[in-house]
C-alpha positions in Angstrom: -14.5 -54.2 -37.0 -13.3 -54.7 -33.4 -9.8 -54.1 -34.4 -10.8 -50.9 -36.2 -12.8 -49.7 -33.2 -9.9 -50.4 -30.9 -7.6 -48.4 -33.2 -10.0 -45.5 -33.2 -10.2 -45.6 -29.4 -6.4 -45.7 -29.2 -6.2 -42.8 -31.6 -8.7 -40.8 -29.6 -6.9 -41.6 -26.4 -3.6 -40.6 -27.9 -5.2 -37.3 -29.1 -6.7 -36.6 -25.7 -3.4 -37.3 -24.0 -1.5 -35.0 -26.4 -4.1 -32.2 -25.9 -4.0 -32.7 -22.1 -0.2 -32.7 -22.0 0.1 -29.6 -24.2 0.9 -26.6 -22.1 -1.8 -23.9 -22.2 -1.2 -20.8 -24.2 -0.4 -18.0 -21.8 0.6 -14.6 -23.2 2.2 -12.1 -20.8 3.3 -8.7 -22.0 7.0 -8.0 -21.4 8.0 -5.4 -18.8 8.7 -2.0 -20.2 10.9 0.6 -18.5 11.4 4.2 -19.3 14.8 5.6 -20.0 16.5 7.2 -17.0 14.1 5.1 -14.8 14.2 6.5 -11.2 13.6 3.0 -9.8 17.1 1.9 -10.9 18.5 4.7 -8.8 16.3 3.8 -5.9 17.6 0.2 -6.0 21.2 1.4 -5.9 20.3 3.7 -2.9 18.6 0.8 -1.2 21.7 -1.4 -1.7 23.8 1.4 -0.2 21.5 1.6 2.9 21.7 -2.2 3.2 25.5 -2.3 3.1 25.7 0.5 5.6 23.5 -1.3 8.2 25.3 -4.6 7.5 28.6 -3.1 8.6 27.5 -0.7 11.4 26.3 -2.5 14.5 25.9 0.7 16.4 23.5 2.0 13.7 21.5 -1.2 13.9 21.2 -0.9 17.7 20.1 2.7 17.6 17.5 2.0 14.9 16.1 -0.8 17.0 15.6 1.5 19.9 14.3 4.4 17.9 11.5 2.5 16.1 10.9 -0.6 18.2 10.9 0.8 21.7 13.1 -0.3 24.6 15.9 1.8 26.0 15.5 5.5 25.1 17.8 7.0 22.5 20.0 10.0 23.4 20.2 13.1 21.3 23.8 12.1 20.3 22.6 8.7 19.1 19.7 10.3 17.2 22.1 12.7 15.5 24.4 9.8 14.6 21.5 7.9 13.0 20.3 10.9 11.0 23.9 11.8 10.0 24.4 8.4 8.6 21.1 8.4 6.7 21.4 12.0 5.4 23.4 11.1 2.2 20.7 8.6 1.2 17.9 11.0 1.9 19.5 13.6 -0.3 20.1 11.0 -3.0 16.5 9.7 -3.3 15.0 13.3 -3.4 17.0 14.0 -6.5 14.9 11.5 -8.5 11.3 12.2 -7.4 10.5 14.1 -10.6 11.9 11.4 -12.9 9.7 8.8 -14.7 9.6 5.7 -12.6 8.4 2.1 -13.1 9.0 -0.6 -10.6 11.8 -3.0 -11.8 11.1 -6.7 -11.7 10.0 -9.5 -14.0 7.0 -11.7 -13.8 8.8 -14.5 -11.9 7.4 -15.9 -8.7 10.9 -16.3 -7.3 11.8 -12.6 -8.0 13.0 -11.1 -4.8 12.4 -7.5 -3.6 15.3 -6.8 -1.1 14.9 -3.0 -1.7 11.5 -2.9 0.0 13.0 -3.1 3.6 15.4 -0.3 2.7 12.6 1.9 1.3 10.9 1.6 4.7 14.2 2.6 6.4 14.5 5.7 4.2 10.9 6.6 5.1 11.5 6.2 8.8 14.6 8.4 8.7 12.7 11.0 6.6 9.9 10.9 9.1 12.3 11.8 11.8 13.6 14.7 9.8 10.1 16.0 9.2 9.4 15.8 12.9 12.5 17.7 13.7 11.8 20.4 11.1 8.2 20.9 12.5 9.6 21.1 16.1 12.1 23.8 15.0 9.4 25.8 13.2 10.8 25.0 9.8 7.4 24.2 8.3 8.5 24.9 4.7 11.3 22.3 5.0 8.9 19.8 6.6 6.4 20.0 3.8 9.2 19.8 1.2 10.4 16.6 2.7 6.9 15.2 3.0 6.1 16.0 -0.6 9.3 14.2 -1.8 8.4 11.2 0.3 4.8 11.1 -1.0 6.1 11.3 -4.6 8.6 8.5 -3.8 5.8 6.4 -2.3 3.8 6.6 -5.6 6.9 6.0 -7.8 7.8 2.8 -6.1 4.3 1.4 -6.7 4.0 2.5 -10.3 3.2 -0.6 -12.3 4.1 -2.6 -9.3 2.6 -5.6 -7.5 0.8 -5.8 -4.1 4.1 -5.7 -2.2 5.0 -2.5 -3.9 1.6 -1.1 -3.2 1.6 -1.9 0.5 5.2 -0.7 1.0 4.2 2.6 -0.8 1.2 3.1 1.4 3.4 2.4 4.5 6.0 4.9 3.3 3.4 7.7 2.9 1.9 6.9 6.3 5.3 7.3 8.0 5.7 10.7 6.4 2.3 11.9 7.3 2.4 10.8 10.9 4.5 13.7 12.3 2.5 16.2 10.3 -0.8 14.8 11.7 0.6 15.0 15.2 1.6 18.6 14.7 -1.4 19.7 12.7 -3.3 21.7 15.4 -0.2 23.9 15.8 0.0 24.9 12.2 -1.2 28.5 11.9 0.7 30.1 9.0 -1.6 30.8 6.0 1.3 30.0 3.7 1.8 26.6 5.3 -1.9 25.8 5.2 -2.1 26.7 1.5 1.0 24.6 0.8 -0.6 21.7 2.6 -3.7 21.9 0.3 -1.4 22.0 -2.7 0.5 19.0 -1.4 -2.8 17.0 -1.1 -3.8 18.0 -4.6 -0.5 16.8 -5.9 -0.8 13.5 -4.1 -4.4 13.0 -5.4 -3.3 13.6 -8.9 -0.4 11.1 -8.7 -2.2 8.4 -6.9 -1.5 4.9 -8.3 -4.9 3.2 -9.2 -5.4 -0.1 -7.4 -6.6 -1.5 -10.8 -3.1 -1.1 -12.1 -1.6 -2.9 -9.1 -3.9 -5.9 -9.5 -3.2 -6.0 -13.3 0.5 -6.7 -12.6 -0.4 -9.1 -9.7 -2.5 -10.9 -12.3 0.4 -11.2 -14.7 2.6 -12.6 -11.8 0.0 -15.4 -11.3 -0.2 -16.1 -15.0 3.6 -16.5 -15.2 3.4 -18.8 -12.2 0.9 -21.1 -14.0 2.9 -20.9 -17.3 6.2 -21.8 -15.6 4.7 -24.8 -13.8 3.0 -26.1 -17.0 6.3 -25.7 -19.0 8.4 -27.4 -16.4 10.5 -24.2 -15.5 9.2 -24.4 -12.0 8.7 -27.5 -9.8 6.5 -27.9 -6.8 9.6 -29.0 -4.8 11.1 -25.6 -5.6 8.1 -23.9 -4.0 8.2 -26.1 -0.9 11.9 -25.3 -0.4 11.7 -21.6 -1.1 8.3 -20.9 0.5 8.7 -23.2 3.5 5.5 -25.3 3.3 4.6 -29.0 2.6 2.1 -29.7 -0.1 1.4 -33.1 1.3 0.1 -31.9 4.7 -2.7 -32.6 4.0 -2.1 -34.0 0.5 -4.3 -33.0 -2.4 -4.7 -34.6 -5.8 -3.3 -31.5 -7.5 -0.2 -31.6 -5.3 0.3 -35.3 -6.0 0.0 -34.7 -9.7 2.5 -31.9 -9.6 5.0 -33.9 -7.6 4.8 -36.8 -10.1 6.6 -34.7 -12.7 4.1 -35.4 -15.5 0.9 -34.1 -14.1 1.5 -30.3 -14.3 -0.7 -29.7 -17.4 -3.6 -31.6 -15.8 -3.4 -29.3 -12.8 -2.6 -26.0 -14.5 -5.5 -25.9 -17.0 -8.4 -26.1 -14.5 -6.5 -23.9 -12.1 -6.0 -21.3 -14.8 -9.8 -21.3 -15.5 -10.5 -20.7 -11.8 -7.8 -18.1 -11.7 -9.2 -16.2 -14.7 -12.8 -16.4 -13.3 -11.7 -14.8 -10.0 -9.8 -12.0 -11.7 -12.7 -11.3 -14.1 -14.8 -10.6 -11.0 -12.0 -8.7 -9.2 -11.4 -6.4 -12.2 -15.1 -5.7 -12.5 -15.1 -4.5 -8.9 -12.0 -2.4 -9.4 -13.7 -0.4 -12.1 -16.1 0.9 -9.4 -15.5 3.7 -7.0 -13.9 2.3 -3.7 -17.1 2.7 -1.7 -19.2 0.7 -4.2 -16.8 -2.3 -4.3 -17.9 -5.6 -2.9 -15.5 -8.3 -1.6 -14.8 -11.0 -4.2 -15.2 -14.4 -2.7 -11.7 -16.0 -2.4 -12.3 -19.6 -1.6 -10.3 -21.4 -4.4 -10.8 -25.1 -4.8 -7.6 -25.5 -6.8 -4.3 -26.0 -4.9 -2.3 -23.4 -7.0 -4.8 -20.7 -6.4 -4.8 -21.3 -2.7 -1.2 -20.1 -2.9 -1.9 -17.2 -5.2 -5.2 -15.4 -4.6 -4.5 -11.9 -3.3 -6.2 -10.1 -0.4 -8.5 -7.8 -2.4 -10.6 -6.5 0.4 -7.6 -5.6 2.5 -6.0 -3.7 -0.4 -9.2 -1.7 -1.0 -9.4 -0.7 2.7 -5.8 0.5 2.6 -6.5 2.5 -0.5 -9.6 4.1 1.1 -7.7 4.9 4.3 -4.7 6.4 2.4 -7.0 8.6 0.2 -9.1 9.7 3.2 -6.1 10.8 5.2 -4.8 13.1 2.6 -8.2 14.5 1.8 -8.9 15.2 5.4 -5.7 17.1 5.7 -6.7 19.2 2.7 -10.2 19.8 4.2 -8.7 20.7 7.6 -6.3 23.2 6.1 -9.0 24.8 4.0 -11.4 25.1 6.9 -8.7 26.7 9.0 -7.9 29.2 6.2 -11.6 30.0 5.7 -11.9 30.8 9.4 -8.8 33.0 9.3 -10.2 35.0 6.4 -13.9 35.2 7.6 -13.9 34.7 11.3 -16.4 31.8 11.0 -16.3 28.2 9.9 -17.7 27.2 6.5 -21.4 26.3 6.7 -20.6 22.9 5.0 -17.9 21.1 3.1 -19.9 21.8 -0.1 -18.9 25.4 0.3 -15.2 24.2 -0.2 -15.9 22.2 -3.3 -14.7 25.0 -5.7 -11.3 24.7 -4.1 -11.1 21.1 -3.1 -13.3 19.3 -5.7 -13.7 15.6 -4.9 -11.4 15.9 -1.9 -14.4 16.6 0.3 -15.6 13.1 -0.5 -15.1 10.3 2.0 -13.7 7.2 0.0 -15.5 4.9 2.5 -19.0 6.3 1.8 -18.9 8.3 -1.4 -20.4 11.2 0.5 -18.8 14.3 2.1 -16.8 13.7 5.2 -18.7 14.2 8.5 -18.4 17.9 9.3 -20.2 19.9 12.0 -19.4 23.1 13.9 -20.0 24.4 17.5 -19.8 28.0 18.6 -17.6 27.2 21.5 -15.9 23.8 20.7 -14.8 24.5 17.1 -15.5 21.9 14.4 -15.5 18.2 13.9 -14.1 16.6 10.7 -13.7 12.9 10.1 -14.2 9.8 7.9 -16.4 7.0 9.2 -13.4 4.7 8.6 -13.2 0.9 8.0 -16.1 0.0 10.2 -18.4 2.3 8.1 -20.0 3.5 11.3 -20.2 7.1 12.6 -18.6 6.9 16.0 -19.1 10.6 16.8 -15.5 11.6 15.9 -13.8 9.3 18.3 -10.3 7.9 17.7 -9.9 4.2 18.6 -6.9 2.2 19.8 -7.9 -0.3 17.0 -7.5 1.3 13.6 -10.4 -0.9 12.3 -12.7 0.8 14.8 -13.6 4.4 15.6 -13.4 7.2 13.0 -10.5 8.4 10.9 -9.5 12.0 11.7 -6.9 14.4 10.1 -4.9 14.2 13.4 -3.5 11.2 15.2 -4.1 10.3 18.8 -0.7 11.8 19.8 -2.1 15.2 18.9 -4.6 14.9 21.8 -3.9 15.6 25.4 -2.6 12.6 27.2 -5.8 12.2 29.2 -7.9 11.9 26.0 -5.8 9.4 24.1 -7.3 5.9 23.6 -5.5 3.1 25.4 -6.1 -0.5 26.4 -8.1 0.6 29.4 -10.0 3.2 27.4 -10.6 1.9 23.9 -11.6 5.2 22.3 -11.1 8.9 22.9 -13.9 11.4 23.7 -15.4 13.1 20.6 -12.6 15.2 19.1 -13.2 18.8 18.3 -10.7 20.8 16.2 -9.9 24.5 15.9 
């Protein structure tokens, strides 16, 4: 009897060991790319930009001074920079109407060298937009801006968080010169085109839910590759530059042993799935109703993986609000040109603007008020969710979000270190 019992225990132990060592079943859909995918062309353009800067020291030096401060750039140097970038700017604009899906595979070691070059393209295009506005070529400025906004959405289509954040940065670079120049725009044609541009961007906007879906698959592939031995902890330590033994955790020790990966991956995967179930539930809500998902993982792998959900939502809200404010501003200005008075409320503009009168931070119309002598105020309460009276802050997380930037204000009204916020801003 004892021998039989021992055999049963051994059999059960062997069965448990077999089940514990068996890699979890993780199904990840393959990446699908459309024919004539614009992203392939964008990667080639990015490689060309990278090669150019690698071989042109003068160009690198001018770029550094143009965008990082320091010694001023002469007009000749500025022309040299834009002349070198012009072929790449013309090239990317040829693909903004093509279907586009970000090109990568669900591999934690996949590199994205094109991202830095996409930002370079955006900085150069931003300079061209600024020059066109300064020369009174408003049609050209809006054409360039629309191309850049479409490009910013294309490069994040079915992308991960890195694609999303770079796409948002690209659109912000393009919008900055327009927001500085906004009070000077008077042409009804230009104002109407600006509203159309905002409608187009609203229609093409990449949902944050899509971004996190692909970020989720990235994390699943990470778990799968560790469980199946395709990826080693030592590889991560080398490539990511960290030490898993400082301080050591049981999960890290098991992973380093070479045989403990399944023991680590399975509970980590359960925690990972639970987190994403909560995150996806929040992403189904409008931005202003979402609550932060607690991200305090107990499992070592998820401490490496969990994304910054709250930060991404705030960037989405800010990006949406900026374009909507521009549309509202242009429509208010057109209303005044046609009637000699400001609209009584933003609701009066809903037939033309629809949901673009809504502040993504609150779910209510943007703050709007008029004054017979000062003009009108128009702003979002911004990330702090507080109505600061239409003041711009030196800290983007404070103050309100306006259709214009601080550089559109007179020097004496701009926020600075000694004056954290501007006076209340009135527009005309």
